[in-house]
N, C-alpha and C positions, 0 to 999 in steps of 0.2 A: 443553731448549728453553724460554726465559722464557714468564712466564704472559700476555705482554702478545704474543708472535709467536703463542702456541696460538689465543688469542683472536679475533685477526686470522683464522688459519685457520678456524676453523669455523665465524666469521659469514660468511667468504666462501664458506664453503660452502654455508653453507644462503641466502648471498645471490645463488647462481649456480643452486643448485635453484629459488627463487623466480623466478630472472629468465626462467630455461628454461619455468618453466612458464607464468608470463605470458606468453613470447611461442607460446608452444603454443597459450596462451589465444585469444590478440590472434587469432593466425591461423584458429583454428576461427569463431570468432564472425565475422571478415570473411570469410574463405570460406562462411559460411552466409549471412553479407548478402549476397555477393556473385553467389552462388545463386539466392536469393531475387529479388535485385534484376534477375538476367537474366531470370530466367521469367517474372518480371510486366513486364519492359521486352516480351519476345516477346509475350507474349500482349494487352498492347496494341497492338502492330505489327502483327501480324494483327488484330484487332480495329478498328483506323483504318484498313487498309487495305482491309476489307470495307465499312465508313461511306463511303470514298473511292470505292470503283470501283463503289458501290451510286448513292450518287449522278451517278454518270455514267453510268450505265444510265438512273437515269430522268429526266436531260435529254434522253438520245434517246428512252425511250418518251414522255416529254412531245411531242416532237415530232409522232410518227406520231398522236399525241390531237389534236393541234393541226391537221394535214392532217385528220384524218378530223371536225373539227366545225369546220372552214369549209364553209360551205353552197357557196361556189362553185368551191372547189376539188372537195369531193365531187361534185358535179353533174360536174366537165369528168371526174372520173374514170369515173363511169355511163355519159359520153357514150361515150371512148375505147371501153367495154364493147363500144359497140353499134357500133362501127364496123366495117363489111363492104361487100362491094361493092353498089352504091346503096341502103345502107340511109338515111346523112344525108349531106348536102353536104359535100363535101372541107374547103372553109373553116367549118365546125363543130367538127372535127375538130381545125384549125389552133387557134381559137382556145382550145379546151378544151386543145390541149398550152401553151401560150402561158401560159395561167390558173394551171398547175398549175408551168410552170418558173420565174414568176416567183413563186409561193407557196413553192415549194421554198427560193428564195434572200432571205429573210429572213435581219437580223443576228442573231437567236435561234437558227437551225439552222445558218445559217455559223460562227460562235462554238462552237458545241455538237455540231459532226460534221465528218467528211473529206468526206461526200460522203451526200445523199439522193435517193435513186432511187425512180423508181415504172414500172413494166413489167407488162405480162397478157398473156393466151395470143395476142391477135392481133398480137402484137410491137410493141405500141408502148413507148417508152421513153424518159423522162425526167426530167434529173438535175438538180440545184443549179447554181447560177452559186457554184464557190468555186475561185479561182483561175482556172486551166488545165483545170478537169474538165469542165467543158461545151463548150470547142473538141476533149480528146480523146475525146467521148464515143465508143463502140462504134455500127459503123452498124446491127448487128444483132446475135443474140443466139438461142440456140437453148436454152429450158427446158429440154431434157432433158440438157441438160450442165452444169444448177445442181446440186451434190451435197447443197445441203441444203435445196432447194426441198420435198423428202417430209417434214422435220423440221417446216415452218412448217404445212405442210396437214395434218399430225394434230394441232397445235394447234387445230384448229377457232375460228379467229378469233382466238386469242392470243397477245400477244408473245411470241419466243421468244431466245432469246441463240444468237447462232451465233459459234462458235470461232473460231479464227487460220486465215483462209482467204487466198489474192490478188484483190488487187480485179480483175474480170473488166469491168468496164463503162467501162474506159479503151481506145484505140486499140492501145495498146501496154501491156506487162504493169504493172499497178500496182505498191503497197506491198502489206506483207501489214497487212489488215485485221480486227475485228471485227465486227459488225455486232449491231442489235435488227431483229426483221423480222415482219412480221405478212400472214398471208393474209387478202385482205378477202374476206367474206363476198359469194356472189351471182354471176350467170353472168357470164365472163367480166370481172370485176372486178377481178383479177391481185393485185399485192403489193406493199409499201411496204418497203422497206431504207434505212438508215440505219446509215452506217458511221461507224469511225474505226481511226484506226489503230492499230496494236500498239505501235506505237513510243513514243507516246505516254503509256500507260503507266508508262515509265520517270519518268515527273514524279511520280509517286504517292509521298508521304514518307512517310517511316518512322520510328517512335522510338527504335529501335536504329539504330547507323549499322551495326552489326558484319551483321545480320541478310540474308539473302537470302530471295525469296518466289516462292512460285508463287501464279498464278490456274488454274485447273481450271474447264472449262464443261462442264454435263450430266455434272458426274460426275467423269471421268477424264482429259479429255479438255485437254491443255497450251494454255490461251490465251495465257500469258505467264511468264517466267521470267527474273529481275532477275539470273539467271547468264547467261554468256556460253552455255558449255557447259550447256543444259540436264539434270538428273538422269534418268537413265536405270539400266533394267536394277534391279539389287538395291536401290542409291540409294531408284530412286522407288517400290519398292512397300514399303520402310520409311516414306516420306514418305504414302503413301496409309494405312498402315499406323496413324494416328495418328488416334481417333475426335474427331468436331466439337467443339469447345469443351475440350477436351483439351490440356493441356501437358506434356511429359514427356521425361525422355532416354532414347536409343533410337539404338543402334549407334554411338556414339561422337558425337550430335547431339541438338541439345537443339531440338524442332521443336514448333511451337505450330498448330493449326489451327481454322481457323473458319468455317461457314458460314454463306450470304446466306440469313435471313427469306425474303425476296422474290423474288429474281432466282435460276436455277438455275447457280451458281457457288459454287466454293469459294477460301477463300484459305491457305495452307500457309507458315507463316515458321520458318526452319529459322536458327540457328548451328551451324557446323561448331566440332569438339569445339577446334580447331587455335586459331580465334577468340578460346576460352572460357580458351584457356591460357596467354594474357598478360596478362588478369587476375589470375587466379593465381601468377606470376612477381611482380607489383607488390603484392601481399599479401603474399606470401612475406617480400619485401624488406622491406616496412613491420613486421611483424613480427619478424622477425630487428632490422632498424635498435630496434624497442622493448625488445628484450629488452638489446641491446648497453647502450645508455641506461640502464637501470634497473639493469644488472650496476653502469656503472659510477657511478653517481650512489650505489649501495652501497656498493660498495668506497671510495670516497671516506669515506661518512659511517662505516662501520667503523671505517677507521685513526684518525678522530678522537674516536669515541667511544671504541674500545679503549684508545687512549692517557687518556683522561678518566679512565677506571674503571680504568686498571693504577695510577694514581698518586694517587689517594686507598685503594689496596690497599696500598702501602707505606706510606706516611703513617701508615694505621694500625696494620700491625704494628708501627711503631716506637714510635707512642704506647701500646699494649696491653703489649709487654714494660717500657716505662718508670714504668707507671701505678699510685700506691698509694692510699692514704686519706693520708698526709702530701704528697704532692705532685701530688695530683693539679689542684688550679686551677693550675700552674707548669708543666706538662707541656707539650713542645714537640716534634714531630718534626725527629729530626735522625738524622743516621747513613747509610753509604752497607753496602748489604747485598747479596751476591752468590750470597747462595742462592735457591733457588726460593720467588717471593713467595707463592703456595697453600700451598703446605706452612707457612710458618712462620705464615699468617697462621695457618689450625688450629690449629698447636700454641699460639700464644698467646690463641685465641678460647679455647680450652680451658681454659686454666688462668682466662682471665677467667669462665668459666661458673661453676668454682667459686667463685669467688669471691662472683660476683652471687648464683648460688643460694642460698649460704649468706647473705645479705643478706638478700635475698627472704624465705625461710623466717622469718627474727627477725621481720620487717618485716609478715608474717601473723602472726604469733604474735601480736606488740603489739597489732596491730590489729584482733586477733579478740578479746584478753583486753578490750580499751578498749571493741569496742562491747560485749559481755556485758555487762561491768558497765554500759554508759548504757541498756542494758535494763533489766537489775535494777534499775537505780535509779528507772527512768518506772515502769517495773511493778508496783514496791510504793511507787508514789503514790497513794493511794485516800484519797478526802474520807470521812472516818469522819461527819462532820456530818448527813448524811439517815439515819446509824442511830440516833443519838439521838434525833432526833424519830421514830422507829417506835419505840425504847424506848419514851419517854414517852405515845406511843399505847396501847402495851399495857399501860403502867400504867394511863394514864386506865378506860380499857373493862374493866380488870380489876375495878379500885374498882365502877365504876357498874353495868356489866352483867354479868352470866355467862350470856355466849353462846359461840356455837361459834366468831365470828368471829376471837376471842382465837388458837383454835388454827390457823384459816386463816394469820392474820398471820404468825404466828410459824413456821409452816414455808415461807410464800414469805421471811421472812427467813431462815431456815435455808438454803435454796435459795441463796439470793444469797453469802451469809457462804460458803459452801463453792465457788461460784463463784470468788469474787473473792480468794478467800484462798490458793488453787491455786497454786503455781508451776512445778506437772509442766510444764504447758504455756502457754507465753508467748501463744499463738495460738490463736484460737477460729473456725470457721465461724461466718455468720452467721446461721446458723438457734440455736446456742448464745447470740449476743448475743441476738439476739432472744427467744428463753425466757425470759432473764436480763433483758431488760428488759420482758416482760412482768409477772414476780414484781414489779419494781418501779414500773411503774405501780400495780399492784395496790394497792401499799402507798402510795401518791401517792393514789389513789382513796379510800382505806381515810379517809388524813388529812386530805382535802377537800371529799370526798363529791360533789358536782353543780358545785361548783365548776372539776372537771377534765375533759375528756373527750381520750380518743386514739385515733387508728386506725393500722393499721399492712397495709399490702399491698407486699409482698417478691414480686418474681416466684420461683417454682421455681429457674430457671438462676442468679440469684444468692446462694441460700442457701447454699448447698456453698463459697462462696468464703471465703478467712481474712481475719479483720481482728486488730489485737491486740486484749488481753480489753479490756474495758470502756470501747469506744470507743464505741459507741450511748447508753452511762449517760453519759457525760462529753457528748456533744453535749445530752442532756435533761436534763443536770443545770443547764448553761451556761444553758438557757433558762428553766427554772424559777428560776436566780437574778437575773437579768438583765432576761429578755422581758414579763416580768408583775412586773414592781417595783415598790411603789409603784402599785398600780392594784387593784382591784375586779372588773375583768372577767374573764371565765370563760378557764379555762387550754384551749387549744385545742392539741394535737400530735398534729401528724402521720408517719409512718411510711413512705417508699416505697421500692421497689426496683426498676429498669429492667435490661435486659439488651439490649446491641446488637452487631451484629457486632466491632465495634471496641473496644470499651469497656462494664463494667457499674459503676451510681452507685447510692447510697444515698441519699436526700434527709431529714433532718429539719426538720419547718418547724415555726410557730408563728404566731398572729395577736394577738403583742404590740407591745408599741413600738417593736421596732426595737432597733440597737445605736447609738446616737449616731456620729457621723463620725467627732471623733477619739479615739473607742475604738476603732472600725474601723483607722484607720491605725496605732493603735498595736499592735493585734495584729498585725497584716501586717508592720509593721518586726522583732516579735520573732522571726515565723515566719521570715523571710528571716536575721534573723541567726544563728537556731540553725540553720535548712539551710546554713546558708557552713557555721558550725563544725562539722557532719558532717561537710561533703565534704570539710571541709581537717584532719577528725580532730586538732581543737584541743580538745576537749571541749566539756560544755554546765553551763551553771547550771541545775540543776532545780529547778522551785518546789515550797514545802515546806508541806506542808497541801492541797494540792488537784491531781489531776493537770493541770487548766487547759488548753486547748483548745489552745497551745501543745505542752505536753509532749506530748497528744494526738494532732499532727501529726508531730513528733519521731519518734515509736513507729509512726507510718504510714511515711513516710518512709523509715526504716530499715528497713521489710519491703518495700516495693515502689520505691525511688528512683524513679528520672524517670519510672515510668511513673504517679506516684499522682497522681491527680486529690483536689485539696481545694480548696474554694471556699466563700467565705462573703460569703453578701450580703444586704441589705436587699428584702423583696421593694414592687412600685409599692404594691399595695393595703394592705399593711402586715404587721408580722411578720417576721422572718427565716428564711434557708433556709442550712443546713448542708450542705456536701455531699461526700462519700466515696468513691472509687470506685477503679477502674483501665484506665488505658488497653492493652489488648492488641494493637493496630496503629495504624500511623503515629506521624502525628508527636506528638511532646509538649509543645510548648511550652506548651499551654493548661491545662496540668494544676493550676496553682499560681493561683488569679485571687479579687480581692478586689472587689466593686462594693456601690453602694449607690446 
């Protein structure tokens, strides 16, 4: 089997697994989203139905309070309560009946009710004019035959909701209605009942088109069912088992129940498992299509990529086998090989790595020897000029005064010579550099007296860092040679070192005349040139007779490479600052800078 074919099969297997995983993930996410959406939709449906039915009942309740708040209608009700043989004239009773009948038939009552009816214990019965309702009004009635009358009496003047019942106030059997009813308090004051048809509840809107719902009056009495066959038995008990304000799955149904906060009714919205199943089928189909499309795209890309990958491998195999130092630039890909590409590539690669490995080892040895030679050459360049001055001081002091300072000077000089001439270690800790610098500055103090002052303040976290030997000495020597040249001002030198989370730095500052702009540019150009030579391994031209700032930079760069901080600038208030350090983390682009 060829490499390209195996590559296609391998990637196709991975693509198939990923596509199936994608399909499963899409299905699970979509299903969870659909389930959550159904639950939220059903909860909104039940809340919406409660709000709509409360609004209907509130309008029916408002009709009752409108009647009782009208003085003429309330007086008419009282008048009819006093009707008995000889108590009041019959024309008074007739006037009261007319007043109530007209008051019951306002546009608001007709629009928001099927019938408004008043009746009392003396047999009076008045109804609103709504279509043919008045013409069909019953001639008489028996209070004992009204089953929900006791419910209104127990309410003691409060409005009560009466569940589904047949309208009993017509001469013929009326439609199924529900009522808002109030038993008026007082002797023979009677009852006011506002009816609406149960059929009109089918006009209530629902957020979930698949949802069915029940409206329960007074706890468990079914007032309305949107389903033709009202749930009964075990199914009804299942619906009742859901607590108010709860939405959950139970016995193959998703059920949401909400109770009215103001009226004595509940709404139970539910969706059967069969209705939910259609949504799951759509999700399954969508997920399957997503997986198939993903696999088809991956398979097409795999075929293209495998061909593109296999061709360079074959070409590379041919190039490796025919490449050597003599024909490296002239080698071209040619030939037709029928063997396994991967195996031949491995054999050819093994041969190539042996050649490259030997070449790399030789190159590393060469670079190591070259770098070592450069470092040794730089390390050996120590300007002895200050030593001659110190020897002159010792000679002069010995002639002029026989004092102990000569011993101290000699001791400091001995420490310096011991440190500077030791080639065992090419690097030293900042702490050792400071000790050497302290001896050097002591000798300078001995030479110049009060004309020179120095201050060293280096954080403890910097003292353990490494520097090429004689680095700080070179900075101070450069200051003395240039910053205070041709001037009688007091020579002030400050050495400070700080450590931050991303770097550490040592600064040597003076208050001299600064470095001329042309000199600063010259130093910058030399440093950039020597940096390029170090990176190109092309050798360096070293200064003879002194370390020099350029050579000092070269030694530091060999130690820290691209993380080196090295800057020279003139201070705004006069003087020069030379900085050296290391960037510990982050970008190294600002490691080298020259400013004036």
